[in-house]
C-alpha positions as CSV (number, residue, x, y, z in Angstrom):
1,X,-0.1,0.1,-0.1
2,X,0.7,3.7,-0.4
3,X,0.4,6.4,1.7
4,X,0.3,10.1,0.0
5,X,1.3,12.9,2.6
6,X,0.1,15.9,1.3
7,X,2.2,19.5,2.3
8,X,0.7,22.9,1.6
9,X,3.2,25.6,1.9
10,X,3.3,29.0,2.1
11,X,5.9,31.3,4.0
12,X,7.3,28.8,6.4
13,X,10.8,29.2,5.6
14,X,11.9,28.6,9.3
15,X,9.9,25.7,9.8
16,X,9.5,23.6,6.3
17,X,13.3,22.1,6.4
18,X,13.0,20.9,10.0
19,X,9.1,19.4,9.3
20,X,10.9,17.8,6.0
21,X,13.3,15.9,7.9
22,X,10.6,14.7,10.5
23,X,8.5,13.5,7.6
24,X,11.3,11.7,6.3
25,X,12.4,10.0,9.2
26,X,9.2,8.4,10.2
27,X,9.1,4.7,9.1
28,X,5.9,2.8,8.7
29,X,6.4,-1.0,8.0
30,X,4.8,-2.0,4.5
31,X,3.7,1.4,3.6
32,X,4.9,3.2,0.8
33,X,5.2,7.0,0.9
34,X,4.4,9.5,-1.5
35,X,5.1,13.4,-0.6
36,X,3.2,15.9,-2.4
37,X,4.2,19.4,-2.1
38,X,2.0,22.6,-3.0
39,X,4.2,25.7,-2.8
40,X,2.0,28.8,-2.9
41,X,4.5,31.6,-4.1
42,X,6.1,32.2,-1.0
43,X,8.3,35.6,-0.6
44,X,10.4,34.2,2.5
45,X,12.9,31.9,0.9
46,X,10.5,28.9,1.1
47,X,10.3,28.2,-2.3
48,X,14.1,27.8,-2.9
49,X,14.2,25.2,0.1
50,X,11.1,23.3,-1.6
51,X,13.4,23.4,-5.0
52,X,15.7,21.0,-3.3
53,X,13.0,18.2,-3.4
54,X,11.7,18.5,-6.9
55,X,13.9,15.6,-8.5
56,X,13.9,13.1,-5.5
57,X,12.1,9.9,-5.8
58,X,8.5,9.7,-4.4
59,X,8.2,13.5,-4.5
60,X,5.9,15.6,-6.4
61,X,6.3,19.5,-6.3
62,X,3.4,21.6,-7.7
63,X,3.9,25.2,-7.8
64,X,1.2,27.9,-7.5
65,X,1.6,31.3,-9.6
66,X,-0.1,32.8,-6.4
67,X,-1.2,31.9,-3.0
68,X,-4.9,30.9,-2.8
69,X,-5.1,29.5,0.5
70,X,-4.7,26.1,2.0
71,X,-7.9,24.6,1.2
72,X,-7.1,25.6,-2.5
73,X,-3.6,24.0,-2.2
74,X,-5.1,21.1,-0.9
75,X,-7.4,20.7,-4.0
76,X,-4.8,21.0,-6.1
77,X,-3.0,18.2,-4.2
78,X,-5.9,15.7,-4.4
79,X,-5.5,15.5,-8.4
80,X,-2.0,14.5,-8.1
81,X,-2.5,11.5,-5.5
82,X,-1.8,8.1,-6.5
83,X,-1.5,6.2,-3.0
84,X,-4.2,4.2,-1.4
85,X,-4.3,6.4,1.8
86,X,-4.0,10.2,2.3
87,X,-2.7,12.1,5.5
88,X,-2.5,16.1,5.2
89,X,0.6,17.6,7.0
90,X,0.9,21.4,7.6
91,X,4.6,22.8,7.4
92,X,4.5,25.0,10.8
93,X,5.2,22.3,13.3
94,X,2.5,22.5,15.4
95,X,1.6,18.9,14.7
96,X,4.1,15.8,15.1
97,X,4.6,13.6,12.1
98,X,6.1,11.3,15.0
99,X,2.2,10.3,15.3
100,X,1.5,9.1,12.0
101,X,1.9,5.2,13.1
102,X,-1.2,5.9,15.9
103,X,-3.4,7.9,13.1
104,X,-2.7,5.3,10.4
105,X,-3.3,2.0,12.8
106,X,-7.2,2.4,12.8
107,X,-7.2,2.4,9.0
108,X,-4.5,-0.2,8.3
109,X,-6.5,-2.7,10.9
110,X,-9.6,-2.1,8.9
111,X,-11.5,-0.5,11.5
112,X,-12.2,2.8,9.9
113,X,-11.9,4.4,6.5
114,X,-11.0,7.9,7.9
115,X,-9.6,9.4,10.7
116,X,-9.2,12.7,12.5
117,X,-6.2,13.3,14.8
118,X,-8.1,15.3,17.8
119,X,-6.5,18.2,19.8
120,X,-9.1,17.5,22.5
121,X,-8.4,14.0,23.6
122,X,-4.8,14.4,24.7
123,X,-4.3,12.6,28.0
124,X,-4.0,15.7,30.1
125,X,-6.0,18.7,29.3
126,X,-7.6,20.2,26.4
127,X,-4.8,20.8,23.8
128,X,-5.6,24.2,22.2
129,X,-4.6,27.7,21.8
130,X,-2.4,29.3,24.7
131,X,-0.9,32.4,23.4
132,X,1.3,33.7,26.1
133,X,1.1,36.9,24.7
134,X,-2.4,37.3,23.1
135,X,-4.6,35.6,25.7
136,X,-8.1,37.8,24.4
137,X,-7.0,36.3,20.9
138,X,-6.5,33.1,22.2
139,X,-10.0,32.8,23.9
140,X,-12.0,34.4,20.8
141,X,-10.5,31.2,18.7
142,X,-11.0,28.8,21.6
143,X,-14.8,30.1,21.7
144,X,-15.1,29.8,18.3
145,X,-13.6,26.4,17.4
146,X,-16.0,25.3,20.6
147,X,-19.3,26.7,19.1
148,X,-18.2,25.6,15.6
149,X,-17.7,22.0,16.8
150,X,-21.1,22.3,18.5
151,X,-23.0,23.4,15.5
152,X,-21.5,20.5,13.4
153,X,-22.1,17.8,15.7
154,X,-25.9,19.1,15.6
155,X,-26.4,19.7,11.9
156,X,-24.7,16.4,11.2
157,X,-25.4,13.8,14.0
158,X,-22.2,13.0,15.1
159,X,-20.3,13.4,18.2
160,X,-16.9,14.8,16.8
161,X,-14.3,16.6,19.3
162,X,-12.1,18.1,16.6
163,X,-13.7,18.3,13.0
164,X,-11.3,21.2,12.3
165,X,-7.9,19.3,13.4
166,X,-5.3,19.5,10.5
167,X,-4.5,15.6,10.5
168,X,-7.0,14.1,8.5
169,X,-6.3,10.8,7.3
170,X,-8.7,8.7,4.9
171,X,-8.7,6.2,2.1
172,X,-8.5,7.8,-1.1
173,X,-11.9,6.3,-2.3
174,X,-13.5,8.1,0.3
175,X,-13.3,11.4,-1.7
176,X,-13.6,10.0,-5.4
177,X,-16.2,12.0,-7.1
178,X,-16.2,14.9,-4.7
179,X,-16.1,18.4,-5.8
180,X,-14.7,20.6,-3.2
181,X,-15.1,24.2,-3.5
182,X,-13.3,25.6,-0.2
183,X,-10.5,27.4,-0.8
184,X,-9.4,28.8,3.0
185,X,-9.4,27.1,6.2
186,X,-12.9,26.1,5.8
187,X,-12.0,22.9,3.5
188,X,-11.0,21.3,6.8
189,X,-15.0,21.2,7.8
190,X,-16.0,20.6,4.2
191,X,-13.8,17.5,4.1
192,X,-15.8,16.2,7.3
193,X,-19.1,17.3,6.3
194,X,-19.0,15.7,2.6
195,X,-17.2,12.4,4.0
196,X,-20.0,12.4,6.9
197,X,-23.0,13.0,4.2
198,X,-21.3,9.9,2.7
199,X,-21.6,7.5,5.8
200,X,-17.8,7.7,6.5
201,X,-18.0,8.8,10.2
202,X,-14.0,9.5,11.2
203,X,-12.5,7.6,14.0
204,X,-10.7,10.4,16.7
205,X,-7.4,9.5,17.6
206,X,-5.7,11.9,20.2
207,X,-2.7,14.0,18.7
208,X,0.0,16.4,20.2
209,X,-0.4,20.3,19.4
210,X,1.5,23.1,20.1
211,X,-0.3,26.6,18.5
212,X,1.9,29.1,16.7
213,X,0.9,32.9,17.4
214,X,0.1,35.3,14.5
215,X,3.4,36.6,15.0
216,X,4.9,33.2,14.5
217,X,2.9,33.0,11.3
218,X,-0.2,31.8,12.1
219,X,-2.3,32.5,8.8
220,X,-5.9,32.1,10.5
221,X,-7.8,35.4,10.1
222,X,-10.7,35.4,12.5
223,X,-13.3,37.6,10.6
224,X,-12.5,36.0,7.4
225,X,-12.1,32.5,8.3
226,X,-14.8,32.4,11.4
227,X,-17.1,33.5,8.7
228,X,-16.3,31.2,5.7
229,X,-16.4,28.1,8.6
230,X,-19.9,29.3,9.3
231,X,-21.0,29.5,6.1
232,X,-19.5,26.0,4.9
233,X,-20.9,24.2,8.2
234,X,-24.4,25.0,7.6
235,X,-24.3,25.1,3.5
236,X,-22.6,21.7,2.9
237,X,-25.5,19.9,5.2
238,X,-27.7,20.8,2.8
239,X,-26.0,21.6,-0.7
240,X,-23.0,19.8,-2.4
């Protein structure tokens, strides 16, 4: 079997190479790796780092002429996937590649076709944004996450703890024929919405999480992305 790891990249010069070292170091027995990088015309030197992987075996590097959003980059990558299983990995080091094995285990064992890495099922506490320098911003984002999760569960009849997680792992067949429309972070919700509507209910696995601040490169914009997420949750419950 083959695992396709999709890595959307935009202005991540500080974290991209450390992330790639960790991704390459992950060993998953009996599972070939294909790595698909989508570079969205960074202006901080990231593009030059990405070019180092252009001709490497089992790599596909896709360049966009301009940044169109994480969701747009993922949609582009989906058309290049040849693996049996798809895993989404951001380049910002908020999530640990070392946890791939735990994320893949339910799929490889035949328990499910779709896994979410939940930041809220950790052993110690609710792992989400705890900004030291901007606590109010963190509280607003956290409240939004709680509200949107509650609304999603209500509308879709599920009991998920973290639909917005970056760590989404699924069999490629799960998204066959689906026309994804979102271009920004709301695609995280659209993926879950459309798979749930297909009857593909995700299994959640606890994962680690260390959030960045906006100053450190966090790209979520509360008003833009908050509005798009709210629209996506409601719209994709009733429309394709």
